[in-house]
BAFI-3210 file (N, C-alpha, C; in Angstrom, 3 decimals, decimal comma, padded with zeros to 6 digits):
// residues 248
n [1|2|3|4|5|6|7|8|9|10|11|12|13|14|15|16|17|18|19|20|21|22|23|24|25|26|27|28|29|30|31|32|33|34|35|36|37|38|39|40|41|42|43|44|45|46|47|48|49|50|51|52|53|54|55|56|57|58|59|60|61|62|63|64|65|66|67|68|69|70|71|72|73|74|75|76|77|78|79|80|81|82|83|84|85|86|87|88|89|90|91|92|93|94|95|96|97|98|99|100|101|102|103|104|105|106|107|108|109|110|111|112|113|114|115|116|117|118|119|120|121|122|123|124|125|126|127|128|129|130|131|132|133|134|135|136|137|138|139|140|141|142|143|144|145|146|147|148|149|150|151|152|153|154|155|156|157|158|159|160|161|162|163|164|165|166|167|168|169|170|171|172|173|174|175|176|177|178|179|180|181|182|183|184|185|186|187|188|189|190|191|192|193|194|195|196|197|198|199|200|201|202|203|204|205|206|207|208|209|210|211|212|213|214|215|216|217|218|219|220|221|222|223|224|225|226|227|228|229|230|231|232|233|234|235|236|237|238|239|240|241|242|243|244|245|246|247|248]
n.u [-017,420|-017,310|-019,841|-018,747|-016,386|-017,476|-018,911|-016,749|-015,298|-017,133|-017,226|-014,910|-012,706|-010,999|-010,023|-007,628|-005,965|-004,313|-003,342|-001,287|-000,123|-002,079|-005,218|-008,417|-011,302|-014,206|-015,026|-014,444|-012,158|-013,698|-016,306|-016,164|-015,799|-018,336|-019,906|-019,087|-019,397|-017,377|-014,523|-011,811|-008,412|-005,926|-002,833|000,590|003,168|005,628|004,688|003,413|005,334|007,621|006,836|004,989|002,357|-000,084|000,319|000,732|-001,795|-003,341|-002,649|-004,258|-006,847|-009,474|-008,605|-008,663|-007,185|-007,266|-006,958|-006,726|-007,726|-006,287|-005,211|-002,789|-001,178|000,932|004,218|004,684|002,353|002,271|004,500|003,606|001,464|002,840|004,461|002,510|001,467|003,751|003,904|001,886|-000,657|-003,885|-004,867|-006,960|-007,836|-009,362|-010,041|-009,621|-010,442|-008,027|-005,773|-004,279|-005,902|-008,207|-007,528|-006,924|-009,437|-011,052|-010,201|-010,758|-008,832|-006,984|-006,284|-004,376|-002,492|-000,655|002,589|005,389|004,666|005,462|006,902|006,894|009,058|009,029|011,083|014,356|017,177|020,145|019,106|017,958|016,504|016,769|015,443|012,509|011,778|013,260|012,119|009,505|010,034|011,009|008,691|007,100|008,530|007,821|005,236|003,532|001,329|001,896|001,363|001,658|002,500|002,205|004,215|003,705|003,608|002,445|002,722|003,589|001,547|001,629|000,943|001,784|000,889|-000,814|000,001|002,490|003,846|003,902|005,477|007,827|008,424|008,791|011,074|012,844|012,891|014,171|016,677|017,506|016,737|015,415|013,355|010,771|008,708|006,988|005,638|003,233|002,606|000,295|-000,878|-002,341|-004,213|-005,386|-007,685|-008,686|-009,751|-012,402|-014,021|-016,870|-016,149|-014,453|-012,036|-011,030|-008,583|-007,106|-004,315|-001,883|001,559|002,238|-000,264|-001,350|000,567|-000,013|-002,523|-004,914|-005,961|-007,424|-008,145|-006,090|-006,286|-003,858|-003,010|-000,985|-001,073|000,905|000,242|000,786|000,946|-002,063|-005,107|-007,844|-010,254|-009,455|-008,404|-010,724|-012,059|-010,428|-010,826|-013,628|-014,113|-012,093|-011,544|-009,473|-007,461|-008,968|-007,305|-005,864|-007,442|-006,910|-004,479|-004,111]
n.v [033,973|035,867|036,859|037,237|035,707|033,147|032,819|032,889|030,572|028,538|028,704|027,653|025,153|023,590|023,418|024,456|024,449|025,772|025,319|025,948|028,402|029,606|028,662|027,109|028,390|027,650|025,827|022,817|021,431|019,589|020,445|022,906|022,071|020,899|023,164|024,863|023,209|021,921|019,824|019,902|020,329|019,922|021,343|020,672|022,580|022,469|021,812|024,107|026,156|025,205|023,567|023,171|022,834|024,315|026,348|024,806|023,599|025,884|026,670|025,451|025,446|026,906|027,822|027,861|029,154|028,630|030,186|030,640|033,652|036,761|036,607|037,827|038,328|036,706|036,079|033,899|033,619|035,946|035,528|033,301|034,413|036,304|034,627|033,396|035,612|036,367|034,270|034,772|034,181|035,004|036,604|036,906|038,535|037,873|039,434|038,584|038,509|039,887|038,996|041,121|043,353|042,371|041,564|043,962|045,220|043,436|043,752|046,395|048,270|050,938|050,716|052,226|052,828|050,861|049,468|047,912|044,542|041,448|038,127|035,341|032,671|029,055|027,753|026,625|024,409|026,187|028,389|031,366|034,021|037,578|039,586|039,733|040,607|043,009|044,526|044,818|046,328|048,648|049,557|050,020|052,116|054,198|054,516|052,789|050,054|046,473|043,814|040,443|037,684|034,132|031,202|028,621|025,192|023,433|020,985|019,396|019,508|021,492|024,415|027,484|028,631|031,350|031,469|030,170|031,997|034,263|033,274|032,979|035,671|036,536|035,092|036,274|038,837|038,375|037,749|039,871|042,264|044,745|046,181|045,789|044,193|043,923|043,175|044,594|045,064|045,104|042,740|041,459|038,660|036,705|034,342|032,313|034,410|036,143|033,984|031,934|030,968|032,730|034,084|036,495|038,074|040,123|040,944|040,518|039,478|037,187|036,077|035,549|033,798|031,427|030,709|028,788|029,161|027,633|025,897|026,492|029,232|031,376|034,712|037,485|040,703|043,480|046,192|049,682|053,088|053,819|055,146|056,706|055,552|053,149|051,920|051,641|049,843|047,539|046,868|046,402|044,585|042,652|042,018|043,388|044,715|047,250|049,250|050,284|052,244|054,471|055,247|056,954]
n.w [-170,911|-173,882|-176,304|-178,818|-178,652|-178,314|-180,724|-182,512|-181,777|-182,337|-185,052|-185,968|-187,414|-185,964|-182,550|-180,334|-177,113|-174,184|-170,814|-169,110|-168,563|-167,187|-165,705|-166,218|-164,561|-162,680|-164,569|-166,461|-168,919|-170,389|-169,921|-171,175|-173,807|-174,295|-174,108|-176,204|-178,309|-179,726|-180,202|-177,936|-178,134|-175,965|-175,449|-174,549|-172,840|-174,287|-176,813|-177,625|-177,358|-178,650|-180,705|-183,853|-184,242|-184,155|-186,068|-188,378|-188,668|-189,087|-191,596|-193,453|-192,544|-190,519|-187,326|-183,710|-180,720|-177,431|-174,296|-170,738|-169,176|-170,347|-173,620|-174,660|-172,492|-171,996|-173,099|-174,705|-176,218|-177,694|-179,311|-180,781|-182,234|-183,776|-185,324|-186,876|-188,318|-189,750|-191,494|-193,187|-192,294|-191,401|-188,393|-185,497|-182,572|-179,512|-176,661|-173,192|-169,647|-167,587|-164,953|-164,169|-164,118|-162,921|-160,306|-158,971|-159,168|-157,729|-155,070|-154,669|-155,253|-156,802|-160,168|-161,613|-159,786|-159,508|-159,609|-161,208|-161,963|-160,321|-160,279|-158,185|-157,860|-157,510|-154,920|-155,683|-155,604|-155,240|-156,506|-155,784|-156,211|-155,766|-156,994|-157,171|-154,567|-154,403|-156,478|-155,564|-153,293|-154,490|-155,820|-153,542|-152,337|-153,935|-153,363|-154,631|-155,470|-155,637|-157,787|-157,237|-158,952|-158,978|-159,067|-161,493|-162,049|-164,122|-165,437|-163,410|-161,693|-159,773|-158,034|-156,861|-153,641|-151,940|-149,275|-149,378|-150,975|-149,322|-147,254|-148,694|-149,141|-146,498|-145,845|-147,676|-146,623|-144,195|-145,130|-146,797|-145,606|-146,172|-145,138|-146,018|-144,971|-141,866|-138,600|-138,667|-141,283|-143,953|-146,129|-149,186|-150,118|-152,742|-154,097|-156,771|-158,303|-159,765|-160,094|-159,079|-156,673|-155,456|-153,188|-150,856|-148,874|-146,435|-144,468|-141,814|-142,461|-140,908|-140,359|-142,938|-143,930|-142,772|-143,619|-145,278|-148,447|-150,119|-153,254|-156,276|-158,657|-157,059|-155,917|-154,807|-153,333|-152,658|-150,915|-151,607|-150,918|-149,491|-150,688|-148,998|-149,717|-150,836|-148,572|-147,039|-148,704|-148,529|-145,865|-145,725|-147,829|-147,797|-145,186|-143,847|-141,136|-139,136|-138,363|-140,494|-141,517|-140,082|-140,810|-142,947]
ca.u [-016,991|-018,080|-020,567|-017,803|-015,506|-018,263|-019,164|-015,493|-014,952|-018,065|-017,005|-013,592|-012,616|-010,241|-009,798|-006,538|-005,958|-003,248|-003,693|-000,081|000,151|-003,165|-006,099|-009,835|-012,007|-015,647|-015,321|-013,408|-012,045|-014,817|-017,484|-015,967|-016,090|-019,780|-020,493|-018,808|-019,744|-016,181|-013,505|-010,712|-007,122|-005,097|-001,421|001,593|004,003|006,593|003,986|003,089|006,519|008,654|006,234|004,386|001,059|-001,137|000,632|000,482|-003,245|-003,901|-002,314|-005,274|-008,207|-009,701|-008,356|-008,689|-006,288|-007,948|-006,194|-007,436|-007,263|-006,110|-004,207|-001,502|-000,451|002,091|005,073|004,490|001,235|002,699|005,386|002,793|000,727|003,795|004,850|001,399|001,426|004,910|003,662|000,746|-001,904|-004,679|-005,165|-007,951|-007,636|-010,514|-009,473|-010,290|-010,212|-006,672|-005,545|-003,657|-006,966|-009,208|-007,097|-007,123|-010,869|-011,619|-009,863|-011,121|-007,629|-006,975|-005,324|-003,287|-001,529|000,194|003,874|005,778|004,272|006,577|006,547|007,699|009,264|009,250|012,498|015,132|018,553|021,076|018,407|017,231|016,607|016,353|014,774|011,107|011,761|013,786|011,146|008,398|010,543|011,060|007,309|006,644|009,201|007,127|003,841|002,757|000,978|002,547|000,703|002,630|002,042|002,811|004,737|002,864|004,262|001,257|003,080|003,785|000,362|002,008|000,558|002,178|-000,210|-000,534|000,761|003,876|004,434|004,181|006,646|008,977|008,729|009,335|012,452|013,628|013,066|015,177|017,986|017,864|016,513|015,116|012,263|009,507|007,694|007,109|004,440|002,038|002,377|-000,927|-000,782|-003,602|-004,145|-006,591|-007,756|-009,718|-010,377|-013,310|-014,861|-017,925|-015,509|-013,420|-011,796|-010,137|-008,203|-006,005|-003,876|-000,443|002,299|002,158|-001,591|-001,527|001,495|-000,581|-003,917|-005,200|-006,919|-008,128|-007,540|-005,530|-005,045|-003,730|-002,107|-000,746|-000,851|001,577|-000,240|001,661|000,242|-003,487|-006,122|-008,778|-011,279|-008,832|-008,330|-012,089|-012,371|-009,722|-011,474|-014,981|-014,142|-011,091|-011,365|-008,238|-007,638|-009,481|-006,239|-005,387|-008,292|-006,374|-003,107|-004,042]
ca.v [034,031|036,843|036,362|037,218|034,551|031,936|032,729|032,562|029,178|027,645|028,788|027,094|023,741|022,897|024,281|024,082|025,186|025,500|025,742|025,952|029,761|029,855|027,507|027,436|028,433|027,416|024,915|021,868|021,383|018,819|021,318|023,902|021,386|020,768|024,501|025,434|022,243|021,567|019,084|020,746|019,651|020,637|021,183|020,868|023,772|022,263|021,782|025,484|027,003|024,657|022,862|023,951|022,201|025,294|027,002|023,833|023,458|027,144|026,858|024,870|025,558|027,938|027,235|028,754|028,807|029,085|030,252|031,290|035,025|037,579|035,862|038,469|038,583|035,815|036,264|032,721|033,832|036,999|034,879|032,458|035,266|036,887|033,575|033,228|036,787|036,320|033,249|035,189|033,643|036,034|036,336|037,766|038,412|038,137|039,660|038,056|039,266|039,653|039,135|042,423|044,298|041,730|041,547|045,313|045,467|042,592|044,310|047,806|049,091|051,722|050,033|053,092|052,993|049,674|049,512|046,715|043,257|040,510|036,713|034,594|031,302|028,003|027,627|025,566|024,377|027,087|029,481|032,157|035,382|038,687|040,609|039,997|041,419|044,344|045,255|045,206|047,403|049,836|050,028|050,549|053,400|055,183|054,524|051,993|048,678|045,451|042,531|039,352|036,460|032,987|030,201|027,501|024,040|022,687|019,616|018,681|019,714|022,366|025,817|028,144|029,218|032,655|031,250|029,892|033,245|035,129|032,708|033,334|037,079|036,630|034,607|037,302|039,938|037,982|037,721|041,130|043,300|046,033|046,856|045,652|043,564|043,796|042,562|045,398|045,196|044,478|042,153|040,958|037,354|036,411|032,988|032,054|035,709|036,158|032,789|031,903|030,545|033,718|034,393|037,635|038,246|041,064|040,869|040,526|038,350|035,977|035,495|035,009|032,690|030,205|030,592|027,971|029,873|026,699|025,525|027,569|030,004|032,408|035,833|038,331|042,120|044,252|047,566|050,819|054,122|053,618|056,190|056,329|054,678|051,835|051,361|051,203|048,653|046,387|046,509|045,881|043,503|041,611|041,845|043,989|045,344|048,616|050,200|050,942|053,402|055,612|055,486|057,898]
ca.w [-172,305|-174,639|-177,466|-179,932|-178,484|-178,553|-182,166|-183,177|-181,501|-183,016|-186,495|-186,287|-187,762|-184,917|-181,391|-179,442|-175,848|-173,206|-169,468|-168,277|-168,097|-166,248|-165,755|-166,214|-163,283|-162,812|-165,676|-166,854|-170,388|-170,931|-169,891|-172,219|-175,069|-174,443|-174,257|-177,527|-179,337|-180,484|-179,450|-177,471|-178,069|-174,990|-175,782|-173,516|-173,021|-175,364|-178,097|-177,997|-177,436|-179,526|-181,828|-184,936|-184,437|-184,430|-187,337|-189,457|-188,836|-189,576|-193,014|-194,321|-192,007|-189,502|-186,016|-182,554|-179,631|-176,221|-173,053|-169,638|-168,974|-171,542|-174,397|-174,906|-171,244|-171,955|-174,276|-175,555|-177,133|-178,617|-180,272|-181,651|-183,162|-184,714|-186,262|-187,822|-189,186|-190,644|-192,508|-193,990|-191,741|-190,740|-186,978|-184,849|-181,133|-178,640|-175,331|-172,012|-168,418|-167,100|-163,516|-163,933|-163,773|-162,073|-158,906|-158,430|-159,047|-156,680|-153,756|-154,595|-155,374|-158,025|-161,049|-162,078|-158,698|-159,453|-160,274|-161,945|-161,398|-160,148|-160,139|-157,212|-158,339|-156,526|-154,545|-156,308|-155,083|-155,905|-157,205|-154,802|-156,745|-154,902|-157,796|-156,811|-153,345|-154,712|-157,294|-154,674|-152,450|-155,333|-155,949|-152,252|-152,095|-154,741|-152,943|-155,580|-155,149|-156,457|-158,006|-157,206|-159,598|-158,305|-159,993|-161,899|-162,666|-164,527|-165,789|-162,152|-160,868|-158,652|-158,148|-155,627|-152,873|-151,338|-148,044|-149,766|-151,470|-148,171|-146,566|-149,538|-148,872|-145,144|-145,924|-148,355|-145,676|-143,208|-145,775|-147,448|-144,592|-146,796|-144,434|-146,739|-144,125|-140,415|-138,041|-138,930|-142,720|-144,456|-147,451|-149,719|-150,769|-153,501|-154,648|-157,777|-158,557|-160,906|-160,110|-158,063|-155,426|-155,138|-151,778|-150,676|-147,481|-146,198|-143,083|-141,551|-143,040|-140,084|-140,518|-144,285|-144,180|-142,219|-144,036|-146,458|-149,285|-150,970|-154,537|-157,097|-158,690|-156,041|-156,152|-153,638|-153,607|-151,614|-151,085|-151,385|-150,160|-149,713|-150,651|-147,930|-150,279|-150,959|-147,225|-146,697|-149,500|-147,972|-144,598|-145,948|-148,812|-147,546|-143,736|-143,347|-139,825|-139,243|-138,059|-141,715|-141,769|-139,338|-141,256|-144,050]
c.u [-017,903|-018,800|-019,618|-016,881|-016,247|-018,530|-017,900|-015,135|-015,850|-017,901|-015,694|-013,681|-011,920|-009,929|-008,701|-006,645|-004,685|-003,688|-002,480|000,298|-000,918|-004,024|-007,536|-010,357|-013,501|-016,003|-014,156|-013,266|-013,208|-016,099|-017,382|-016,249|-017,594|-020,433|-020,294|-019,158|-018,592|-015,236|-012,345|-009,438|-006,199|-003,631|-000,536|002,427|004,954|005,927|003,619|004,360|007,545|008,081|005,585|002,967|-000,006|-000,917|000,336|-001,012|-003,855|-003,580|-003,442|-006,697|-008,266|-009,560|-008,455|-007,716|-006,840|-006,979|-007,076|-006,868|-007,183|-004,971|-002,835|-000,743|000,786|002,909|004,977|003,440|001,534|003,565|004,590|002,034|001,658|004,249|003,770|001,349|002,560|004,782|002,436|-000,586|-002,636|-004,960|-006,194|-007,868|-008,913|-009,978|-010,313|-009,992|-008,843|-006,605|-004,941|-004,703|-007,959|-008,821|-007,305|-008,602|-011,476|-011,386|-010,262|-009,921|-007,611|-005,899|-004,171|-002,262|-000,642|001,498|004,128|005,313|005,500|006,031|007,480|007,820|009,320|010,743|013,149|016,534|019,466|020,426|017,525|017,303|016,125|015,516|013,291|010,986|012,185|012,807|009,927|008,820|010,610|009,665|006,827|007,269|008,529|005,642|002,945|002,472|001,752|001,663|001,785|001,979|002,835|003,119|003,723|003,751|003,155|001,565|003,318|002,557|000,638|001,639|000,910|000,963|000,189|000,297|002,234|004,574|004,786|005,376|007,921|009,401|009,319|010,781|013,352|013,883|014,150|016,577|018,441|017,642|016,308|013,993|010,935|008,394|008,025|005,779|003,156|001,736|001,103|-000,700|-002,161|-003,364|-005,467|-006,543|-008,932|-010,486|-011,186|-014,238|-015,958|-017,380|-014,375|-013,294|-010,757|-009,854|-007,044|-005,632|-002,372|000,248|002,172|000,797|-001,745|-000,613|000,970|-002,017|-004,045|-006,302|-007,655|-007,424|-006,995|-006,613|-005,059|-002,881|-001,972|-000,588|-000,165|001,121|000,870|000,930|-001,243|-004,272|-007,153|-009,877|-010,729|-008,754|-009,700|-012,443|-011,692|-010,353|-012,809|-015,000|-013,246|-010,745|-010,025|-008,483|-008,050|-008,433|-005,732|-006,231|-007,735|-004,983|-002,994|-003,852]
c.v [034,985|036,181|036,242|036,001|033,259|031,740|032,320|031,090|028,219|027,666|028,134|025,607|022,940|023,887|023,688|024,909|024,876|026,043|025,677|027,358|030,219|028,592|027,967|027,496|028,315|026,516|023,967|021,934|020,639|019,650|022,408|023,300|021,302|022,117|025,053|024,464|021,850|020,769|020,017|019,910|020,451|020,307|021,376|022,102|023,617|022,287|023,183|026,280|026,514|023,986|023,797|023,473|023,209|025,963|026,069|023,700|024,702|027,406|026,386|024,988|026,630|027,296|028,313|028,230|029,445|029,083|030,877|032,685|035,787|037,000|036,518|038,835|037,709|035,976|035,085|032,991|034,958|036,386|034,037|033,303|035,879|035,866|033,354|034,389|036,746|035,248|033,565|034,646|034,761|035,634|037,335|037,496|038,766|038,247|038,996|038,941|038,888|039,807|040,496|043,486|043,679|041,755|042,910|045,577|044,680|043,180|045,779|048,732|049,778|051,189|050,908|053,359|051,757|049,931|048,213|045,450|042,355|039,090|036,075|033,156|030,304|027,940|026,432|025,565|025,287|028,247|030,210|033,630|036,428|039,703|040,797|040,906|042,856|045,170|045,682|046,390|048,719|050,410|050,690|051,915|054,542|055,249|053,650|050,586|047,726|044,218|041,459|038,110|035,289|031,877|029,081|026,428|023,071|021,227|018,756|018,768|020,591|023,815|026,492|028,779|030,590|032,495|030,972|031,163|034,178|034,590|032,992|034,772|037,266|036,153|035,644|038,491|039,601|037,992|039,105|042,356|044,689|046,799|046,780|045,163|043,709|043,244|043,299|045,577|044,465|044,033|041,655|039,614|037,090|035,002|032,894|033,326|035,664|034,967|032,895|031,496|031,489|033,909|035,489|037,802|039,219|041,002|040,833|039,358|037,069|035,295|034,832|033,821|031,368|029,964|029,769|028,669|028,942|026,473|026,729|028,123|031,073|033,562|036,611|039,766|042,740|045,701|048,591|051,826|054,051|054,925|055,759|055,404|053,259|051,154|050,852|049,919|047,417|045,924|045,819|044,645|042,340|041,454|042,341|044,611|046,808|049,665|050,897|052,150|054,650|055,994|056,554|059,322]
c.w [-173,076|-175,803|-178,654|-179,851|-178,794|-180,038|-182,913|-182,985|-182,274|-184,539|-186,934|-186,620|-186,670|-183,803|-180,514|-178,155|-175,089|-171,869|-168,545|-167,838|-167,113|-166,253|-165,733|-164,784|-163,564|-163,988|-165,875|-168,375|-171,032|-170,961|-170,948|-173,590|-175,319|-174,726|-175,669|-178,660|-180,227|-179,589|-179,137|-177,401|-177,160|-175,249|-174,558|-173,842|-174,211|-176,731|-178,577|-178,262|-178,452|-180,774|-182,836|-185,228|-184,865|-185,783|-188,510|-189,724|-189,474|-191,046|-193,927|-193,798|-190,931|-188,121|-184,929|-181,509|-178,365|-175,046|-171,984|-169,429|-170,281|-172,367|-174,490|-173,636|-171,120|-173,230|-175,231|-176,624|-178,123|-179,713|-181,263|-182,674|-184,203|-185,748|-187,313|-188,816|-190,214|-191,727|-193,356|-193,530|-191,009|-189,296|-186,472|-183,355|-180,383|-177,215|-174,246|-170,814|-167,877|-165,590|-163,188|-163,588|-162,789|-160,599|-158,256|-158,191|-157,892|-155,294|-153,614|-154,636|-156,730|-158,976|-161,516|-160,982|-158,520|-160,191|-161,012|-161,223|-161,279|-160,056|-159,120|-157,691|-157,187|-156,182|-155,234|-155,695|-155,904|-156,631|-156,205|-155,224|-155,745|-155,658|-157,470|-155,584|-153,651|-155,541|-156,485|-153,800|-153,221|-155,541|-154,665|-151,973|-152,862|-154,398|-153,790|-155,056|-156,074|-156,555|-158,086|-157,809|-159,041|-159,305|-160,238|-162,520|-163,081|-164,814|-164,548|-161,247|-159,662|-158,962|-156,823|-154,954|-152,341|-150,074|-148,351|-150,240|-150,322|-147,391|-147,360|-149,249|-147,475|-145,104|-146,591|-147,428|-144,659|-143,803|-146,230|-146,564|-145,202|-146,120|-145,151|-145,827|-142,658|-139,906|-138,341|-140,416|-143,121|-145,896|-147,881|-150,403|-151,462|-154,061|-155,607|-158,140|-159,847|-160,968|-159,052|-156,705|-155,021|-153,624|-151,694|-149,195|-147,399|-144,727|-142,985|-142,236|-142,227|-140,231|-141,884|-144,555|-143,642|-142,633|-145,308|-147,255|-150,244|-152,295|-155,298|-158,044|-157,616|-156,569|-154,855|-154,121|-152,402|-151,788|-150,865|-150,506|-150,498|-149,679|-149,612|-148,452|-150,472|-149,592|-146,779|-147,431|-148,918|-146,661|-144,859|-146,849|-148,409|-146,073|-143,217|-141,975|-139,973|-138,915|-139,306|-142,058|-141,080|-139,816|-142,324|-143,518]
res [m|s|v|r|a|l|e|a|l|r|s|c|d|e|v|f|a|e|f|y|t|s|r|l|i|d|a|t|p|e|e|l|e|a|f|i|g|r|k|l|t|v|l|r|r|s|e|v|e|e|g|n|i|i|i|e|a|a|r|s|k|r|v|a|f|v|v|a|g|d|p|m|s|a|t|t|h|v|d|l|r|l|r|a|i|e|e|g|i|d|t|d|l|v|h|g|v|s|i|f|t|a|a|a|a|a|f|g|l|q|p|y|k|f|g|r|a|v|t|i|p|f|p|e|p|g|y|l|p|s|s|p|y|e|n|i|l|e|n|r|s|r|g|l|h|t|l|v|l|l|d|i|r|e|e|e|g|r|y|m|t|a|a|e|a|v|r|w|l|l|d|a|e|s|r|l|r|g|g|l|l|d|g|d|t|v|l|c|a|g|a|r|i|g|s|s|q|q|r|l|l|a|g|s|p|s|m|l|s|g|t|d|m|g|p|p|l|h|c|v|i|i|p|g|r|l|h|f|m|e|a|r|a|l|v|r|i|a|s|a|p|e|s|i|l|r|d|d]
***
């Protein structure tokens, strides 16, 4: 947490938080409360997206809204800020570290070589979208990497794992046959990126689909065309097979 963020939180009359779009790493809400010296009111998704709790409080006092990651990475938070501005409530934004940049940095990949990010949803009866697979394939055709975000069902305590995401992709490959994955494809799986318990691994789909990366949050990266320095980084940092060093 930055000095600016800490000063802002300690100057507020009331502090709200949500952990359904992401979650804290290396700390619990109780530990955060002790650190900032303020009680933390954790809101459910419906209370943020449909309710007016934060706006009502901000009409009469100074309030803060805490999220994990970078606040404006979720449309929910953009909407909340716009609602406050439209009601004449002053807002101030303190940026955090986003998975959109942290994942690339952790694996040693060049952030400007990423295409459109995609999200893989938990399978549901009658709902099997092909768009995540198709968007990854489009990025790959242009030589671009893809950051794959994984579904979160915080209210159910469910967080998609990297292994589940890779199995989702393998199933999509078997159905759509676009040539995205084969036995030699190298994928990247990251867990708890940015924390003291970070884990990074790069390898084949079959290997990653059976690997337990530990507690959430997880993400997956589908590399595009690798620069030789990126290939070296994946080998040295994430234990990728050295064969990728000869592919450039």
